[in-house]
N, C-alpha and C positions, 0 to 999 in steps of 0.2 A: 861752412856753416858760418864764417864770419861773415860773409859777403852777404849772407841773408840776415845779419845781427841776429844770429843765434849763438849761443855758449852751452856746452856742454857740460853738465855736472857729473864728473867722472865717479864720485862718492856715490851718487844716487843710480847711476846708469848700469843696467843689467844687460848681458846678451844670453843667448840660449841656442845652442844648437838643436835642431829637430831632426830626427830620423829614428830608424829603429835601432833596439839596443845595440845589435852587432855593428851597426854603421857607426854610431856615434863613439862605441868603444875603439874602432880601429882608426878615427881622426887623432893626428898628432897636433892638429890646431889648439892652443892654449888660450890665445885672447884675439882681441879685435882692436884694430889700429884705427882711430877715428880721430883726424886731424893731429893734434900735438897728445890727444889722451889715448890711453891703453884702458881699454874694458874686457876684464877677464869673462870667460863663460863661466855660467851659473848650473846648478844640477836643476834647479828651479827659479822660477820668477813669478813675481804678483804683479797682477794688473789688473784694476778694477775690482780688487777683492777677490781675485780666482788664482790660485796657483796652479801655474803650467810647468811640467816638466819635460824633459828632452824627448821622451818616447810620447808625449800626449797620453800617458796611462791615467792621468787625473789622480794618483795614489796621494799625491802629496797635499791636493785640495782636500781629499776625501778624509785623510786623517786629521787634516785641520777643521774641518767641519764637524768630526766625530769629537774630537778635544773639545771644542767651544761649545758645543751642545751638551755634552755631560757637565762642564763647568756649571753650566746656567742651570741643569737639572739639580747638581748639589746645592746652589745656591737656593733655588725654590724648595728644596727638600728642609734646608735649615730654617726656613720661615712658615712652613706649611701649616704649623698648629696655629698661626695668628691669621689664618687667610680662610675665607668661604672658600666653597665648593667652585662657584662662578669666578672669582677673583683668582684662584688657583689655574682654572682652565684658561683663562684670559691670559695670564701670564706664560703659561706652557705654549699656548698658540703664537702670541706677538714674539717671545724670544726664542723659541725652537723652530718652530715651523719656519719662521721667516730666513732662519738660516739654512734650513733643509732647502726650502723654494730658491733660494737666491741662485741665479744661472744653473739650474738645475737642467735645463735644455742643453748646456754642454756635457752633460754626464750621458745622455742619450744616444746610442748609436745613431749614426748617419744611415737615413734610409736611400736604398738605391732605386733610382729611377726606372 
C-alpha cells in the first residue's frame, strides 16, 4: 500500500468474513494482517449506509432501519397537533419512506436466470 501512496486507517477499517453461519463459526481466524496494521473481523460492517453481516441475512440493517423509522415516527407524533394533514403526510413520506426505500433492492432475493 505504501508504494501506491496509500495509508490504512486501522481505527476506521473493518473486515468481514462472509459465509454460512456454520462455516463462520468454525473458523479460528480472528483478525487480518495488512502491512503493519491488524484489522479485527467484525460481526457486521457499514458501507454506504447499509449494514452487512457475516451471513448476509441483513438482520442488522433491518433492525437499524426499524429503529430509525420508529424514532422519526415518535418525533412526528410529538408535533402532530401543530401540523396540517398535508404537512404530516409530507413529513412521513420524506423521513420514513426515504429510509425504507434506500437500498431496498439489496433486501430482495436474487432471481435465478
